[in-house]
N, C-alpha and C positions, 0 to 999 in steps of 0.2 A: 752882309758879308757872304761872299760866295764860297761854296764848299769845294774848292779846287783840289784836284788830285791828278795823278798821272794816269789819265784814262787810256792813253795809247798803250802804255805798258800793261795796264790792267786788261785791256782787250786782248793783248798778245797772250797773257797768262790764261785767261779763260778759254781762248781758242785752243791752246795746247791741251787743256783739260778736256775740251770737247773731242779732240782727236783721239783720246783714250777711250771714249765712251760711244763713239759713232758706231751704229749697227753695221754688221758686215755687208748687208745688202745695199746699204747707202754708200758705204765706203768703196764698194766694188765699182760703182758706176759714177758716183758724184763727189768723191772725197774732196778734191781741190775746190770745186765750186761751193760745196757745202761749208767747208771751213772758211772760205773767203767771205761767205754770207754771214756766218757767225761773227767773224771779226768786224765786218763793216757795221752790223747792227749794234754790236757791243760798243764799238768806238763812238758811233753817233749818239747812243744813249748816254755813255759816259761823258761825252763832251757837253751834252745838253744839261745833265745834272750838275756837272762841274761848274757851269756858268749860271746856274739857277740860284737866284738870291733867296728863294724861299726854302732851300735846303740848308740846314744849319751847319752840318759838318761833313767832312770827307767820308767818314765811315758810313753814314747814311747814304750818301751818294753812291758809294761802292755797292752797298746792298741792293739799292734800287736798280742799279746798272746790271747787277748779276741776275736779278729776277727777269729782266727783259731778255738778257742773253740766254738764260735757260729756257724760257718760253719760246724764243725764236728757234732754239735747238729742237725742241719737241714738235712744234707745229710745222717746221720745215720738213722734218722727217715724215709727218703725216701727209703733207702735200706731195712729196716725192713718191710716196707709196700709193697715192691716189691716182685716179684717171683724169684728174684736172690738168689740162695742158700747161706746160711750164711757162707759157707766155703770160699766164694769170698769177703765177706764184708771187712775183714781186709785189704786185698791187695788194694781195691779201696780207702778205707779211708786213707791209707798211701800215696797213690799217690796224693789225694786231699790235704792232709796236707802239702806235699812237695811243691805242686804248690802254695798253700796259703802262705807258708813260703817265697818262692822265690819272689812272687809278692809283698808281703808287704815290703820286704827288698828293692826291686827295687823302689817301690813307695816312700819309705822313703829317699833313697839315691838320687832319682830324684826330691825330694822336691815337690811331688804332694800334692794337697790338700787332706783333709780327704775324701771328696766326690769322688774325682777322684780315690783315692786308693780303696775305697769300690766298685766303679764301675769296676775297673780293676780286682779286686779279683773275683767279681761275674762272670764276663764274662769268665775269664780263668778257674775258677772252673767248670762252666757249660760245657765248652769245654772238660776239663779233665774227667769229669763224663761221658759225652756222649761217649768219646773215649774208656774209660774203659769198659763200657757196650757193645759197638759195638764190641770190641775185643773178649769179651766172646761169643757174638753171632756168629761172624765169625769163631771162633775156635770150634763151636758146643757145647759149654758148657752151653748155655741157648737157649731157643727157641726164635723165632722172636716175639712171643706174649709177652714173659717176657722182651725182649729188649725194645719193644715199650711201655710197661707199665712202665718200669723204667724211660724212658725219659719223660713220661707224669706226673710223680710224682714230686711235689715241695711243701714242707712244708712251705717255705717262701711265695710262691704264694697263698697258701691256707689261710695263716694268713692275707694277704692283702685283699683277697676276703671276709673273715669274717668281717674285719674292714669296708669295703665298704657296706656290707649288713647291718651291725649295723647302719651305717649312714643313709641308705635309710629307715630303719624302723623308726628311729627318725624323719626323714623328713615327712613320711606319717602320723604319729600320732600326732606330736607336732610342725611341721614346723621346722624352723631353730633356734628358740630361744634357746632351750636347747643345741643344737650343738654348737652354738656360745658361750654360757656361758661356756660349757665344754672346748672349745678351749682357751678361755681367762684364765680359771683356770689353764689349762695345761701350757700355756705360763708363767703365774705368778709363778707356782711351779718350772718350769725350771729356771727362772730368780733367784729365791731364792736359788736354789741348786747351781747355778754358783757362787753366791755371797759367800755362806757358804763354798763351797768346790771347789774353782777354779782350783786346781791342781789335782783333782781326775780324773784318766783316764777314768773311767766309765761314767763320766759326758760328755766326748767328744762323746762317742757313743750315749748317750741319746740325745745330741744336734742334731746329724745328723738325728736320727730317728724322733725327734719332728719336725724338719724342713720339712721333707718329709710329715709327717702327716698334718701339718698346711698348707703346700702348696696345698695338695690334697683337704683340706677342703675349702680353698679360691675358688678353681675352682668349687667345689660343691655349695658353697654359691652363687657365681655369676650365675651359671646355674639355680638354683632354682628361684632366683629373676628375671632372664631374662624371664623364662617361665611364671612367674606370670604376668609380664608386657605384 
């Protein structure tokens, strides 16, 4: 039985969400092309998962589609910020989408947990990205400098660093009280969302992100209080 769902509408919804998070430097020069690319890759992934008989239900198909959509978002940002000519971007994105598609399917068939699947996809996509850039360099299509710059770009890593910086700013100015309050409020909001929308596939992604954030904050909280003592 195919896990059919409205992948066209889903692609539109995710593209609207992407528009809210697109970095200013990307939006300034590439907004329309960027969002068109996100829509196209999300649509294609959704269509493939919707017609895949190995995917048991529509919720799973939506989650897998969103994973590919989000990785396309981050790696396309990296490519646009790199010195790799735009003529090569599409080929790299296609390879990454294929790897993500295969890895998410294997993870689902292998009954991996969501965290295990996300880790598997991240590792394999980074390998595929590095391999694609290295091939361009070895073929003389890009310079060594462009190759190294592309490898050092990571929009996901940048987002994590910004989060850590914001936490440190709060720590130095107001201690841990406001951070703790924010963490509690975040946890409460997520609990409410799970109660109101238990079957929403987006909630599954939110849960995974929140677990990582709260785990990081616990370590931060312990470290702060240890230093104080």
